[in-house]
C-alpha positions as a LaTeX table, in Angstrom:
\begin{tabular}{lrrr}
\hline
Residue & $x$ (\AA) & $y$ (\AA) & $z$ (\AA) \\
\hline
Met1 & $-50.49$ & 41.76 & 17.10 \\
Pro2 & $-47.86$ & 39.20 & 16.82 \\
Val3 & $-47.66$ & 36.24 & 19.63 \\
Ala4 & $-44.93$ & 36.51 & 22.26 \\
Tyr5 & $-43.46$ & 33.09 & 22.45 \\
Pro6 & $-41.69$ & 32.20 & 25.66 \\
Pro7 & $-37.56$ & 32.36 & 25.76 \\
Glu8 & $-37.37$ & 28.58 & 26.12 \\
Phe9 & $-39.46$ & 27.95 & 23.20 \\
Arg10 & $-37.21$ & 30.36 & 21.12 \\
Arg11 & $-34.08$ & 28.50 & 22.45 \\
Asp12 & $-35.46$ & 25.18 & 21.55 \\
Val13 & $-36.32$ & 26.11 & 18.02 \\
Ile14 & $-32.92$ & 28.02 & 17.67 \\
Ala15 & $-31.08$ & 24.61 & 18.86 \\
Val16 & $-33.05$ & 22.57 & 16.37 \\
Ala17 & $-32.27$ & 25.15 & 13.36 \\
Arg18 & $-28.80$ & 25.10 & 14.22 \\
Arg19 & $-28.41$ & 21.49 & 14.10 \\
Gly20 & $-28.68$ & 21.43 & 10.35 \\
Glu21 & $-30.54$ & 18.36 & 10.26 \\
Gln22 & $-33.63$ & 20.06 & 8.49 \\
Ser23 & $-34.06$ & 23.13 & 6.36 \\
Arg24 & $-35.23$ & 26.32 & 7.70 \\
Ala25 & $-38.61$ & 25.66 & 6.25 \\
Gln26 & $-39.07$ & 22.44 & 7.49 \\
Val27 & $-37.89$ & 23.66 & 11.13 \\
Ala28 & $-40.57$ & 26.61 & 10.94 \\
Arg29 & $-43.31$ & 24.42 & 9.97 \\
Ser30 & $-42.84$ & 21.88 & 12.52 \\
Phe31 & $-42.79$ & 24.39 & 15.13 \\
Gly32 & $-45.74$ & 26.28 & 13.83 \\
Ile33 & $-43.91$ & 29.74 & 13.20 \\
Ser34 & $-43.13$ & 31.38 & 9.77 \\
Glu35 & $-39.58$ & 30.97 & 8.09 \\
Ser36 & $-39.32$ & 35.03 & 8.43 \\
Cys37 & $-39.67$ & 34.75 & 12.26 \\
Leu38 & $-37.06$ & 31.88 & 12.37 \\
Ala39 & $-34.67$ & 33.68 & 10.22 \\
Arg40 & $-34.96$ & 36.82 & 12.78 \\
Trp41 & $-34.61$ & 34.55 & 15.71 \\
Leu42 & $-31.43$ & 32.90 & 14.36 \\
Ala43 & $-30.07$ & 36.59 & 13.44 \\
Ile44 & $-30.80$ & 37.71 & 16.89 \\
Ala45 & $-29.17$ & 34.62 & 18.49 \\
Asp46 & $-26.14$ & 35.09 & 16.25 \\
Arg47 & $-25.70$ & 38.61 & 17.27 \\
Glu48 & $-26.17$ & 37.65 & 20.99 \\
Asp49 & $-23.78$ & 35.01 & 20.84 \\
Ala50 & $-20.81$ & 37.32 & 19.06 \\
Arg51 & $-21.57$ & 39.89 & 21.80 \\
Ala52 & $-21.11$ & 37.37 & 24.58 \\
Ser53 & $-18.06$ & 36.00 & 23.18 \\
Gly54 & $-16.70$ & 39.33 & 22.57 \\
Arg55 & $-16.24$ & 39.01 & 18.97 \\
Arg56 & $-16.89$ & 41.87 & 16.67 \\
Glu57 & $-20.10$ & 41.62 & 14.56 \\
Pro58 & $-19.32$ & 40.93 & 10.77 \\
Asp59 & $-19.79$ & 43.92 & 8.49 \\
Pro60 & $-23.27$ & 43.86 & 6.63 \\
Val61 & $-21.72$ & 44.80 & 3.69 \\
Pro62 & $-18.50$ & 43.27 & 2.09 \\
Gly63 & $-15.76$ & 45.87 & 2.40 \\
Gly64 & $-17.33$ & 47.59 & 5.31 \\
Glu65 & $-16.81$ & 51.31 & 6.19 \\
Asp66 & $-14.08$ & 51.97 & 3.69 \\
Glu67 & $-16.32$ & 50.99 & 0.90 \\
Val68 & $-18.98$ & 53.12 & 2.25 \\
Arg69 & $-16.90$ & 56.17 & 2.54 \\
Glu70 & $-15.33$ & 55.47 & $-0.93$ \\
Leu71 & $-18.95$ & 55.44 & $-2.39$ \\
Arg72 & $-20.11$ & 58.44 & $-0.57$ \\
Arg73 & $-17.03$ & 60.34 & $-1.82$ \\
Arg74 & $-17.95$ & 59.20 & $-5.52$ \\
Leu75 & $-21.33$ & 60.07 & $-5.15$ \\
Lys76 & $-20.52$ & 63.84 & $-4.08$ \\
Gln77 & $-18.19$ & 63.93 & $-7.10$ \\
Val78 & $-20.65$ & 62.67 & $-9.63$ \\
Glu79 & $-23.52$ & 65.09 & $-8.27$ \\
Gln80 & $-21.03$ & 67.96 & $-8.64$ \\
Glu81 & $-20.18$ & 66.76 & $-12.00$ \\
Asn82 & $-24.10$ & 66.78 & $-12.87$ \\
Glu83 & $-24.41$ & 70.35 & $-11.58$ \\
Ile84 & $-21.70$ & 71.47 & $-13.79$ \\
Leu85 & $-23.25$ & 69.74 & $-16.67$ \\
Arg86 & $-26.72$ & 71.23 & $-16.00$ \\
Arg87 & $-25.54$ & 74.96 & $-15.72$ \\
Ala88 & $-23.54$ & 74.33 & $-18.99$ \\
Thr89 & $-26.60$ & 73.03 & $-20.79$ \\
Ala90 & $-28.67$ & 76.34 & $-19.51$ \\
Tyr91 & $-25.80$ & 78.51 & $-20.72$ \\
Phe92 & $-25.58$ & 77.09 & $-24.01$ \\
Ala93 & $-29.35$ & 76.72 & $-24.50$ \\
Arg94 & $-30.04$ & 80.27 & $-23.92$ \\
Asp95 & $-28.08$ & 81.20 & $-26.90$ \\
Ile96 & $-30.30$ & 78.72 & $-29.00$ \\
Ile97 & $-33.64$ & 79.60 & $-27.85$ \\
Pro98 & $-35.24$ & 82.44 & $-29.72$ \\
Lys99 & $-36.33$ & 85.59 & $-27.69$ \\
\hline
\end{tabular}
């Protein structure tokens, strides 16, 4: 089970990491936590800061929702094309296979 660190400890670690005087690895090592733990704490702190200031969180994917919508539309089209090709192959293969 992961160790629960007090909120004050987390705030101190995040403050030191955000100063940028040391790398994340050095900060994590000096406080005795893993780099992935520090990265997670920083991501959570960034989200909380964005929420507190009323800013919208950045899209996780460049292009955002429009790109995802376009990719889903394209995926559906490609799946339909594959189904047509599968059926055409089966149709022409029945004439070739001896009975």
